[in-house]
mmCIF entry with sequence, helices, sheets and N, C-alpha, C, O atoms, coordinates in Angstrom:
data_MODEL
# 
_entry.id   MODEL 
# 
_entity.id                         1 
_entity.type                       polymer 
_entity.pdbx_number_of_molecules   1 
# 
_entity_poly.entity_id                      1 
_entity_poly.type                           'polypeptide(L)' 
_entity_poly.nstd_linkage                   no 
_entity_poly.nstd_monomer                   no 
_entity_poly.pdbx_seq_one_letter_code       MSENDLREELKAPVEPLLPIERKLIGWSLGLVLLALLAILNHFLPVS 
_entity_poly.pdbx_seq_one_letter_code_can   MSENDLREELKAPVEPLLPIERKLIGWSLGLVLLALLAILNHFLPVS 
_entity_poly.pdbx_strand_id                 A 
# 
loop_
_entity_poly_seq.entity_id 
_entity_poly_seq.num 
_entity_poly_seq.mon_id 
_entity_poly_seq.hetero 
1 1  MET n 
1 2  SER n 
1 3  GLU n 
1 4  ASN n 
1 5  ASP n 
1 6  LEU n 
1 7  ARG n 
1 8  GLU n 
1 9  GLU n 
1 10 LEU n 
1 11 LYS n 
1 12 ALA n 
1 13 PRO n 
1 14 VAL n 
1 15 GLU n 
1 16 PRO n 
1 17 LEU n 
1 18 LEU n 
1 19 PRO n 
1 20 ILE n 
1 21 GLU n 
1 22 ARG n 
1 23 LYS n 
1 24 LEU n 
1 25 ILE n 
1 26 GLY n 
1 27 TRP n 
1 28 SER n 
1 29 LEU n 
1 30 GLY n 
1 31 LEU n 
1 32 VAL n 
1 33 LEU n 
1 34 LEU n 
1 35 ALA n 
1 36 LEU n 
1 37 LEU n 
1 38 ALA n 
1 39 ILE n 
1 40 LEU n 
1 41 ASN n 
1 42 HIS n 
1 43 PHE n 
1 44 LEU n 
1 45 PRO n 
1 46 VAL n 
1 47 SER n 
# 
_struct_asym.id          A 
_struct_asym.entity_id   1 
# 
loop_
_struct_conf.conf_type_id 
_struct_conf.id 
_struct_conf.pdbx_PDB_helix_id 
_struct_conf.beg_label_comp_id 
_struct_conf.beg_label_asym_id 
_struct_conf.beg_label_seq_id 
_struct_conf.pdbx_beg_PDB_ins_code 
_struct_conf.end_label_comp_id 
_struct_conf.end_label_asym_id 
_struct_conf.end_label_seq_id 
_struct_conf.pdbx_end_PDB_ins_code 
_struct_conf.beg_auth_comp_id 
_struct_conf.beg_auth_asym_id 
_struct_conf.beg_auth_seq_id 
_struct_conf.end_auth_comp_id 
_struct_conf.end_auth_asym_id 
_struct_conf.end_auth_seq_id 
_struct_conf.pdbx_PDB_helix_class 
_struct_conf.details 
_struct_conf.pdbx_PDB_helix_length 
HELX_P HELX_P1 AA1 GLU A 3  ? LEU A 10 ? GLU A 3  LEU A 10 1 ? 8  
HELX_P HELX_P2 AA2 PRO A 19 ? PHE A 43 ? PRO A 19 PHE A 43 1 ? 25 
# 
_struct_conf_type.id          HELX_P 
_struct_conf_type.criteria    ? 
_struct_conf_type.reference   ? 
# 
loop_
_atom_site.group_PDB 
_atom_site.id 
_atom_site.type_symbol 
_atom_site.label_atom_id 
_atom_site.label_alt_id 
_atom_site.label_comp_id 
_atom_site.label_asym_id 
_atom_site.label_entity_id 
_atom_site.label_seq_id 
_atom_site.pdbx_PDB_ins_code 
_atom_site.Cartn_x 
_atom_site.Cartn_y 
_atom_site.Cartn_z 
_atom_site.occupancy 
_atom_site.B_iso_or_equiv 
_atom_site.pdbx_formal_charge 
_atom_site.auth_seq_id 
_atom_site.auth_comp_id 
_atom_site.auth_asym_id 
_atom_site.auth_atom_id 
_atom_site.pdbx_PDB_model_num 
ATOM 1   N N  . MET A 1 1  ? 11.206 64.332 42.270 1.00 0.00 ? 1  MET A N  1 
ATOM 2   C CA . MET A 1 1  ? 10.766 64.151 40.892 1.00 0.00 ? 1  MET A CA 1 
ATOM 3   C C  . MET A 1 1  ? 9.275  63.854 40.913 1.00 0.00 ? 1  MET A C  1 
ATOM 4   O O  . MET A 1 1  ? 8.831  62.956 41.630 1.00 0.00 ? 1  MET A O  1 
ATOM 5   N N  . SER A 1 2  ? 8.505  64.591 40.142 1.00 0.00 ? 2  SER A N  1 
ATOM 6   C CA . SER A 1 2  ? 7.041  64.346 40.159 1.00 0.00 ? 2  SER A CA 1 
ATOM 7   C C  . SER A 1 2  ? 6.745  63.285 39.140 1.00 0.00 ? 2  SER A C  1 
ATOM 8   O O  . SER A 1 2  ? 7.594  62.905 38.334 1.00 0.00 ? 2  SER A O  1 
ATOM 9   N N  . GLU A 1 3  ? 5.504  62.809 39.193 1.00 0.00 ? 3  GLU A N  1 
ATOM 10  C CA . GLU A 1 3  ? 5.059  61.737 38.292 1.00 0.00 ? 3  GLU A CA 1 
ATOM 11  C C  . GLU A 1 3  ? 5.050  62.213 36.868 1.00 0.00 ? 3  GLU A C  1 
ATOM 12  O O  . GLU A 1 3  ? 5.314  61.417 35.967 1.00 0.00 ? 3  GLU A O  1 
ATOM 13  N N  . ASN A 1 4  ? 4.760  63.464 36.618 1.00 0.00 ? 4  ASN A N  1 
ATOM 14  C CA . ASN A 1 4  ? 4.720  63.994 35.268 1.00 0.00 ? 4  ASN A CA 1 
ATOM 15  C C  . ASN A 1 4  ? 6.111  63.974 34.620 1.00 0.00 ? 4  ASN A C  1 
ATOM 16  O O  . ASN A 1 4  ? 6.245  63.665 33.436 1.00 0.00 ? 4  ASN A O  1 
ATOM 17  N N  . ASP A 1 5  ? 7.156  64.310 35.418 1.00 0.00 ? 5  ASP A N  1 
ATOM 18  C CA . ASP A 1 5  ? 8.502  64.267 34.913 1.00 0.00 ? 5  ASP A CA 1 
ATOM 19  C C  . ASP A 1 5  ? 8.891  62.865 34.500 1.00 0.00 ? 5  ASP A C  1 
ATOM 20  O O  . ASP A 1 5  ? 9.539  62.678 33.471 1.00 0.00 ? 5  ASP A O  1 
ATOM 21  N N  . LEU A 1 6  ? 8.503  61.874 35.290 1.00 0.00 ? 6  LEU A N  1 
ATOM 22  C CA . LEU A 1 6  ? 8.808  60.502 35.036 1.00 0.00 ? 6  LEU A CA 1 
ATOM 23  C C  . LEU A 1 6  ? 8.160  60.038 33.727 1.00 0.00 ? 6  LEU A C  1 
ATOM 24  O O  . LEU A 1 6  ? 8.769  59.309 32.944 1.00 0.00 ? 6  LEU A O  1 
ATOM 25  N N  . ARG A 1 7  ? 6.939  60.466 33.509 1.00 0.00 ? 7  ARG A N  1 
ATOM 26  C CA . ARG A 1 7  ? 6.228  60.067 32.275 1.00 0.00 ? 7  ARG A CA 1 
ATOM 27  C C  . ARG A 1 7  ? 6.906  60.694 31.053 1.00 0.00 ? 7  ARG A C  1 
ATOM 28  O O  . ARG A 1 7  ? 7.014  60.043 30.014 1.00 0.00 ? 7  ARG A O  1 
ATOM 29  N N  . GLU A 1 8  ? 7.359  61.934 31.157 1.00 0.00 ? 8  GLU A N  1 
ATOM 30  C CA . GLU A 1 8  ? 8.067  62.563 30.047 1.00 0.00 ? 8  GLU A CA 1 
ATOM 31  C C  . GLU A 1 8  ? 9.375  61.832 29.794 1.00 0.00 ? 8  GLU A C  1 
ATOM 32  O O  . GLU A 1 8  ? 9.767  61.657 28.641 1.00 0.00 ? 8  GLU A O  1 
ATOM 33  N N  . GLU A 1 9  ? 10.037 61.417 30.816 1.00 0.00 ? 9  GLU A N  1 
ATOM 34  C CA . GLU A 1 9  ? 11.316 60.731 30.690 1.00 0.00 ? 9  GLU A CA 1 
ATOM 35  C C  . GLU A 1 9  ? 11.107 59.390 30.000 1.00 0.00 ? 9  GLU A C  1 
ATOM 36  O O  . GLU A 1 9  ? 11.936 58.997 29.179 1.00 0.00 ? 9  GLU A O  1 
ATOM 37  N N  . LEU A 1 10 ? 10.034 58.680 30.304 1.00 0.00 ? 10 LEU A N  1 
ATOM 38  C CA . LEU A 1 10 ? 9.757  57.379 29.654 1.00 0.00 ? 10 LEU A CA 1 
ATOM 39  C C  . LEU A 1 10 ? 9.401  57.510 28.195 1.00 0.00 ? 10 LEU A C  1 
ATOM 40  O O  . LEU A 1 10 ? 9.577  56.563 27.429 1.00 0.00 ? 10 LEU A O  1 
ATOM 41  N N  . LYS A 1 11 ? 8.902  58.667 27.792 1.00 0.00 ? 11 LYS A N  1 
ATOM 42  C CA . LYS A 1 11 ? 8.506  58.890 26.374 1.00 0.00 ? 11 LYS A CA 1 
ATOM 43  C C  . LYS A 1 11 ? 9.686  59.326 25.509 1.00 0.00 ? 11 LYS A C  1 
ATOM 44  O O  . LYS A 1 11 ? 9.553  59.500 24.297 1.00 0.00 ? 11 LYS A O  1 
ATOM 45  N N  . ALA A 1 12 ? 10.851 59.502 26.155 1.00 0.00 ? 12 ALA A N  1 
ATOM 46  C CA . ALA A 1 12 ? 12.027 60.010 25.398 1.00 0.00 ? 12 ALA A CA 1 
ATOM 47  C C  . ALA A 1 12 ? 12.466 58.919 24.354 1.00 0.00 ? 12 ALA A C  1 
ATOM 48  O O  . ALA A 1 12 ? 12.329 57.724 24.618 1.00 0.00 ? 12 ALA A O  1 
ATOM 49  N N  . PRO A 1 13 ? 12.974 59.334 23.211 1.00 0.00 ? 13 PRO A N  1 
ATOM 50  C CA . PRO A 1 13 ? 13.409 58.369 22.227 1.00 0.00 ? 13 PRO A CA 1 
ATOM 51  C C  . PRO A 1 13 ? 14.648 57.567 22.702 1.00 0.00 ? 13 PRO A C  1 
ATOM 52  O O  . PRO A 1 13 ? 15.485 58.073 23.449 1.00 0.00 ? 13 PRO A O  1 
ATOM 53  N N  . VAL A 1 14 ? 14.729 56.312 22.245 1.00 0.00 ? 14 VAL A N  1 
ATOM 54  C CA . VAL A 1 14 ? 15.807 55.429 22.621 1.00 0.00 ? 14 VAL A CA 1 
ATOM 55  C C  . VAL A 1 14 ? 17.082 55.884 21.896 1.00 0.00 ? 14 VAL A C  1 
ATOM 56  O O  . VAL A 1 14 ? 17.071 56.092 20.683 1.00 0.00 ? 14 VAL A O  1 
ATOM 57  N N  . GLU A 1 15 ? 18.138 56.032 22.621 1.00 0.00 ? 15 GLU A N  1 
ATOM 58  C CA . GLU A 1 15 ? 19.442 56.418 22.039 1.00 0.00 ? 15 GLU A CA 1 
ATOM 59  C C  . GLU A 1 15 ? 20.193 55.176 21.619 1.00 0.00 ? 15 GLU A C  1 
ATOM 60  O O  . GLU A 1 15 ? 20.197 54.187 22.352 1.00 0.00 ? 15 GLU A O  1 
ATOM 61  N N  . PRO A 1 16 ? 20.844 55.196 20.436 1.00 0.00 ? 16 PRO A N  1 
ATOM 62  C CA . PRO A 1 16 ? 21.621 54.015 20.048 1.00 0.00 ? 16 PRO A CA 1 
ATOM 63  C C  . PRO A 1 16 ? 22.877 53.875 20.903 1.00 0.00 ? 16 PRO A C  1 
ATOM 64  O O  . PRO A 1 16 ? 23.392 54.847 21.455 1.00 0.00 ? 16 PRO A O  1 
ATOM 65  N N  . LEU A 1 17 ? 23.357 52.616 20.995 1.00 0.00 ? 17 LEU A N  1 
ATOM 66  C CA . LEU A 1 17 ? 24.588 52.360 21.762 1.00 0.00 ? 17 LEU A CA 1 
ATOM 67  C C  . LEU A 1 17 ? 25.814 52.885 21.035 1.00 0.00 ? 17 LEU A C  1 
ATOM 68  O O  . LEU A 1 17 ? 25.897 52.833 19.808 1.00 0.00 ? 17 LEU A O  1 
ATOM 69  N N  . LEU A 1 18 ? 26.752 53.387 21.801 1.00 0.00 ? 18 LEU A N  1 
ATOM 70  C CA . LEU A 1 18 ? 28.035 53.789 21.230 1.00 0.00 ? 18 LEU A CA 1 
ATOM 71  C C  . LEU A 1 18 ? 28.840 52.545 20.932 1.00 0.00 ? 18 LEU A C  1 
ATOM 72  O O  . LEU A 1 18 ? 28.613 51.494 21.532 1.00 0.00 ? 18 LEU A O  1 
ATOM 73  N N  . PRO A 1 19 ? 29.806 52.658 19.983 1.00 0.00 ? 19 PRO A N  1 
ATOM 74  C CA . PRO A 1 19 ? 30.627 51.489 19.683 1.00 0.00 ? 19 PRO A CA 1 
ATOM 75  C C  . PRO A 1 19 ? 31.372 50.918 20.894 1.00 0.00 ? 19 PRO A C  1 
ATOM 76  O O  . PRO A 1 19 ? 31.514 49.700 21.007 1.00 0.00 ? 19 PRO A O  1 
ATOM 77  N N  . ILE A 1 20 ? 31.838 51.757 21.777 1.00 0.00 ? 20 ILE A N  1 
ATOM 78  C CA . ILE A 1 20 ? 32.548 51.281 22.958 1.00 0.00 ? 20 ILE A CA 1 
ATOM 79  C C  . ILE A 1 20 ? 31.593 50.536 23.920 1.00 0.00 ? 20 ILE A C  1 
ATOM 80  O O  . ILE A 1 20 ? 31.987 49.595 24.608 1.00 0.00 ? 20 ILE A O  1 
ATOM 81  N N  . GLU A 1 21 ? 30.337 50.989 23.938 1.00 0.00 ? 21 GLU A N  1 
ATOM 82  C CA . GLU A 1 21 ? 29.342 50.332 24.762 1.00 0.00 ? 21 GLU A CA 1 
ATOM 83  C C  . GLU A 1 21 ? 29.066 48.903 24.234 1.00 0.00 ? 21 GLU A C  1 
ATOM 84  O O  . GLU A 1 21 ? 28.927 47.952 25.003 1.00 0.00 ? 21 GLU A O  1 
ATOM 85  N N  . ARG A 1 22 ? 28.995 48.795 22.891 1.00 0.00 ? 22 ARG A N  1 
ATOM 86  C CA . ARG A 1 22 ? 28.786 47.487 22.258 1.00 0.00 ? 22 ARG A CA 1 
ATOM 87  C C  . ARG A 1 22 ? 29.944 46.554 22.578 1.00 0.00 ? 22 ARG A C  1 
ATOM 88  O O  . ARG A 1 22 ? 29.723 45.375 22.857 1.00 0.00 ? 22 ARG A O  1 
ATOM 89  N N  . LYS A 1 23 ? 31.184 47.062 22.544 1.00 0.00 ? 23 LYS A N  1 
ATOM 90  C CA . LYS A 1 23 ? 32.358 46.255 22.850 1.00 0.00 ? 23 LYS A CA 1 
ATOM 91  C C  . LYS A 1 23 ? 32.331 45.813 24.327 1.00 0.00 ? 23 LYS A C  1 
ATOM 92  O O  . LYS A 1 23 ? 32.640 44.663 24.640 1.00 0.00 ? 23 LYS A O  1 
ATOM 93  N N  . LEU A 1 24 ? 31.977 46.694 25.187 1.00 0.00 ? 24 LEU A N  1 
ATOM 94  C CA . LEU A 1 24 ? 31.951 46.325 26.607 1.00 0.00 ? 24 LEU A CA 1 
ATOM 95  C C  . LEU A 1 24 ? 30.866 45.276 26.891 1.00 0.00 ? 24 LEU A C  1 
ATOM 96  O O  . LEU A 1 24 ? 31.087 44.379 27.705 1.00 0.00 ? 24 LEU A O  1 
ATOM 97  N N  . ILE A 1 25 ? 29.721 45.366 26.251 1.00 0.00 ? 25 ILE A N  1 
ATOM 98  C CA . ILE A 1 25 ? 28.679 44.411 26.396 1.00 0.00 ? 25 ILE A CA 1 
ATOM 99  C C  . ILE A 1 25 ? 29.153 43.031 25.873 1.00 0.00 ? 25 ILE A C  1 
ATOM 100 O O  . ILE A 1 25 ? 28.923 42.001 26.506 1.00 0.00 ? 25 ILE A O  1 
ATOM 101 N N  . GLY A 1 26 ? 29.817 43.046 24.707 1.00 0.00 ? 26 GLY A N  1 
ATOM 102 C CA . GLY A 1 26 ? 30.323 41.793 24.132 1.00 0.00 ? 26 GLY A CA 1 
ATOM 103 C C  . GLY A 1 26 ? 31.366 41.157 25.031 1.00 0.00 ? 26 GLY A C  1 
ATOM 104 O O  . GLY A 1 26 ? 31.317 39.948 25.259 1.00 0.00 ? 26 GLY A O  1 
ATOM 105 N N  . TRP A 1 27 ? 32.301 41.926 25.542 1.00 0.00 ? 27 TRP A N  1 
ATOM 106 C CA . TRP A 1 27 ? 33.332 41.343 26.428 1.00 0.00 ? 27 TRP A CA 1 
ATOM 107 C C  . TRP A 1 27 ? 32.678 40.838 27.718 1.00 0.00 ? 27 TRP A C  1 
ATOM 108 O O  . TRP A 1 27 ? 33.086 39.794 28.228 1.00 0.00 ? 27 TRP A O  1 
ATOM 109 N N  . SER A 1 28 ? 31.691 41.534 28.257 1.00 0.00 ? 28 SER A N  1 
ATOM 110 C CA . SER A 1 28 ? 31.051 41.105 29.486 1.00 0.00 ? 28 SER A CA 1 
ATOM 111 C C  . SER A 1 28 ? 30.316 39.776 29.257 1.00 0.00 ? 28 SER A C  1 
ATOM 112 O O  . SER A 1 28 ? 30.415 38.861 30.075 1.00 0.00 ? 28 SER A O  1 
ATOM 113 N N  . LEU A 1 29 ? 29.583 39.675 28.147 1.00 0.00 ? 29 LEU A N  1 
ATOM 114 C CA . LEU A 1 29 ? 28.878 38.436 27.849 1.00 0.00 ? 29 LEU A CA 1 
ATOM 115 C C  . LEU A 1 29 ? 29.860 37.274 27.643 1.00 0.00 ? 29 LEU A C  1 
ATOM 116 O O  . LEU A 1 29 ? 29.592 36.143 28.049 1.00 0.00 ? 29 LEU A O  1 
ATOM 117 N N  . GLY A 1 30 ? 30.992 37.571 27.011 1.00 0.00 ? 30 GLY A N  1 
ATOM 118 C CA . GLY A 1 30 ? 32.001 36.545 26.779 1.00 0.00 ? 30 GLY A CA 1 
ATOM 119 C C  . GLY A 1 30 ? 32.587 36.036 28.108 1.00 0.00 ? 30 GLY A C  1 
ATOM 120 O O  . GLY A 1 30 ? 32.778 34.835 28.299 1.00 0.00 ? 30 GLY A O  1 
ATOM 121 N N  . LEU A 1 31 ? 32.862 36.972 29.007 1.00 0.00 ? 31 LEU A N  1 
ATOM 122 C CA . LEU A 1 31 ? 33.415 36.570 30.315 1.00 0.00 ? 31 LEU A CA 1 
ATOM 123 C C  . LEU A 1 31 ? 32.394 35.746 31.118 1.00 0.00 ? 31 LEU A C  1 
ATOM 124 O O  . LEU A 1 31 ? 32.756 34.766 31.769 1.00 0.00 ? 31 LEU A O  1 
ATOM 125 N N  . VAL A 1 32 ? 31.134 36.147 31.066 1.00 0.00 ? 32 VAL A N  1 
ATOM 126 C CA . VAL A 1 32 ? 30.096 35.412 31.773 1.00 0.00 ? 32 VAL A CA 1 
ATOM 127 C C  . VAL A 1 32 ? 29.988 34.000 31.228 1.00 0.00 ? 32 VAL A C  1 
ATOM 128 O O  . VAL A 1 32 ? 29.931 33.036 31.992 1.00 0.00 ? 32 VAL A O  1 
ATOM 129 N N  . LEU A 1 33 ? 29.959 33.875 29.893 1.00 0.00 ? 33 LEU A N  1 
ATOM 130 C CA . LEU A 1 33 ? 29.863 32.542 29.312 1.00 0.00 ? 33 LEU A CA 1 
ATOM 131 C C  . LEU A 1 33 ? 31.099 31.685 29.635 1.00 0.00 ? 33 LEU A C  1 
ATOM 132 O O  . LEU A 1 33 ? 30.979 30.484 29.879 1.00 0.00 ? 33 LEU A O  1 
ATOM 133 N N  . LEU A 1 34 ? 32.260 32.297 29.636 1.00 0.00 ? 34 LEU A N  1 
ATOM 134 C CA . LEU A 1 34 ? 33.494 31.608 30.062 1.00 0.00 ? 34 LEU A CA 1 
ATOM 135 C C  . LEU A 1 34 ? 33.375 31.081 31.479 1.00 0.00 ? 34 LEU A C  1 
ATOM 136 O O  . LEU A 1 34 ? 33.711 29.929 31.755 1.00 0.00 ? 34 LEU A O  1 
ATOM 137 N N  . ALA A 1 35 ? 32.895 31.931 32.377 1.00 0.00 ? 35 ALA A N  1 
ATOM 138 C CA . ALA A 1 35 ? 32.751 31.545 33.808 1.00 0.00 ? 35 ALA A CA 1 
ATOM 139 C C  . ALA A 1 35 ? 31.711 30.400 33.910 1.00 0.00 ? 35 ALA A C  1 
ATOM 140 O O  . ALA A 1 35 ? 31.917 29.449 34.664 1.00 0.00 ? 35 ALA A O  1 
ATOM 141 N N  . LEU A 1 36 ? 30.631 30.490 33.178 1.00 0.00 ? 36 LEU A N  1 
ATOM 142 C CA . LEU A 1 36 ? 29.614 29.435 33.212 1.00 0.00 ? 36 LEU A CA 1 
ATOM 143 C C  . LEU A 1 36 ? 30.183 28.105 32.717 1.00 0.00 ? 36 LEU A C  1 
ATOM 144 O O  . LEU A 1 36 ? 29.897 27.056 33.295 1.00 0.00 ? 36 LEU A O  1 
ATOM 145 N N  . LEU A 1 37 ? 30.972 28.141 31.674 1.00 0.00 ? 37 LEU A N  1 
ATOM 146 C CA . LEU A 1 37 ? 31.605 26.925 31.186 1.00 0.00 ? 37 LEU A CA 1 
ATOM 147 C C  . LEU A 1 37 ? 32.586 26.367 32.196 1.00 0.00 ? 37 LEU A C  1 
ATOM 148 O O  . LEU A 1 37 ? 32.676 25.148 32.345 1.00 0.00 ? 37 LEU A O  1 
ATOM 149 N N  . ALA A 1 38 ? 33.326 27.216 32.897 1.00 0.00 ? 38 ALA A N  1 
ATOM 150 C CA . ALA A 1 38 ? 34.270 26.738 33.885 1.00 0.00 ? 38 ALA A CA 1 
ATOM 151 C C  . ALA A 1 38 ? 33.530 26.091 35.063 1.00 0.00 ? 38 ALA A C  1 
ATOM 152 O O  . ALA A 1 38 ? 33.961 25.054 35.568 1.00 0.00 ? 38 ALA A O  1 
ATOM 153 N N  . ILE A 1 39 ? 32.450 26.681 35.490 1.00 0.00 ? 39 ILE A N  1 
ATOM 154 C CA . ILE A 1 39 ? 31.643 26.111 36.580 1.00 0.00 ? 39 ILE A CA 1 
ATOM 155 C C  . ILE A 1 39 ? 31.035 24.778 36.158 1.00 0.00 ? 39 ILE A C  1 
ATOM 156 O O  . ILE A 1 39 ? 31.037 23.806 36.913 1.00 0.00 ? 39 ILE A O  1 
ATOM 157 N N  . LEU A 1 40 ? 30.510 24.757 34.920 1.00 0.00 ? 40 LEU A N  1 
ATOM 158 C CA . LEU A 1 40 ? 29.904 23.535 34.395 1.00 0.00 ? 40 LEU A CA 1 
ATOM 159 C C  . LEU A 1 40 ? 30.961 22.414 34.315 1.00 0.00 ? 40 LEU A C  1 
ATOM 160 O O  . LEU A 1 40 ? 30.687 21.265 34.660 1.00 0.00 ? 40 LEU A O  1 
ATOM 161 N N  . ASN A 1 41 ? 32.147 22.765 33.864 1.00 0.00 ? 41 ASN A N  1 
ATOM 162 C CA . ASN A 1 41 ? 33.216 21.776 33.766 1.00 0.00 ? 41 ASN A CA 1 
ATOM 163 C C  . ASN A 1 41 ? 33.673 21.322 35.176 1.00 0.00 ? 41 ASN A C  1 
ATOM 164 O O  . ASN A 1 41 ? 34.126 20.187 35.324 1.00 0.00 ? 41 ASN A O  1 
ATOM 165 N N  . HIS A 1 42 ? 33.569 22.144 36.162 1.00 0.00 ? 42 HIS A N  1 
ATOM 166 C CA . HIS A 1 42 ? 33.970 21.789 37.524 1.00 0.00 ? 42 HIS A CA 1 
ATOM 167 C C  . HIS A 1 42 ? 32.999 20.755 38.094 1.00 0.00 ? 42 HIS A C  1 
ATOM 168 O O  . HIS A 1 42 ? 33.432 19.813 38.758 1.00 0.00 ? 42 HIS A O  1 
ATOM 169 N N  . PHE A 1 43 ? 31.680 20.911 37.845 1.00 0.00 ? 43 PHE A N  1 
ATOM 170 C CA . PHE A 1 43 ? 30.690 20.050 38.441 1.00 0.00 ? 43 PHE A CA 1 
ATOM 171 C C  . PHE A 1 43 ? 30.393 18.836 37.556 1.00 0.00 ? 43 PHE A C  1 
ATOM 172 O O  . PHE A 1 43 ? 29.989 17.790 38.062 1.00 0.00 ? 43 PHE A O  1 
ATOM 173 N N  . LEU A 1 44 ? 30.589 18.967 36.243 1.00 0.00 ? 44 LEU A N  1 
ATOM 174 C CA . LEU A 1 44 ? 30.340 17.870 35.333 1.00 0.00 ? 44 LEU A CA 1 
ATOM 175 C C  . LEU A 1 44 ? 31.582 17.625 34.451 1.00 0.00 ? 44 LEU A C  1 
ATOM 176 O O  . LEU A 1 44 ? 31.569 17.906 33.253 1.00 0.00 ? 44 LEU A O  1 
ATOM 177 N N  . PRO A 1 45 ? 32.641 17.102 35.064 1.00 0.00 ? 45 PRO A N  1 
ATOM 178 C CA . PRO A 1 45 ? 33.884 16.931 34.248 1.00 0.00 ? 45 PRO A CA 1 
ATOM 179 C C  . PRO A 1 45 ? 33.696 15.868 33.170 1.00 0.00 ? 45 PRO A C  1 
ATOM 180 O O  . PRO A 1 45 ? 32.905 14.938 33.327 1.00 0.00 ? 45 PRO A O  1 
ATOM 181 N N  . VAL A 1 46 ? 34.424 16.018 32.094 1.00 0.00 ? 46 VAL A N  1 
ATOM 182 C CA . VAL A 1 46 ? 34.400 15.064 30.989 1.00 0.00 ? 46 VAL A CA 1 
ATOM 183 C C  . VAL A 1 46 ? 35.328 13.907 31.409 1.00 0.00 ? 46 VAL A C  1 
ATOM 184 O O  . VAL A 1 46 ? 36.488 14.119 31.763 1.00 0.00 ? 46 VAL A O  1 
ATOM 185 N N  . SER A 1 47 ? 34.783 12.685 31.358 1.00 0.00 ? 47 SER A N  1 
ATOM 186 C CA . SER A 1 47 ? 35.571 11.548 31.783 1.00 0.00 ? 47 SER A CA 1 
ATOM 187 C C  . SER A 1 47 ? 36.204 10.804 30.654 1.00 0.00 ? 47 SER A C  1 
ATOM 188 O O  . SER A 1 47 ? 36.901 9.815  30.880 1.00 0.00 ? 47 SER A O  1 
# 
């Protein structure tokens, strides 16, 4: 791939996310937050 092709690719318009992509991002963020809370609870338990 030449440098000119890369520049043309970077100038391409941004495509909106599909509804399924939005759902996957939401579920992934939810799972990450849940894991962080579990780790936090493990190291700093409520007494």
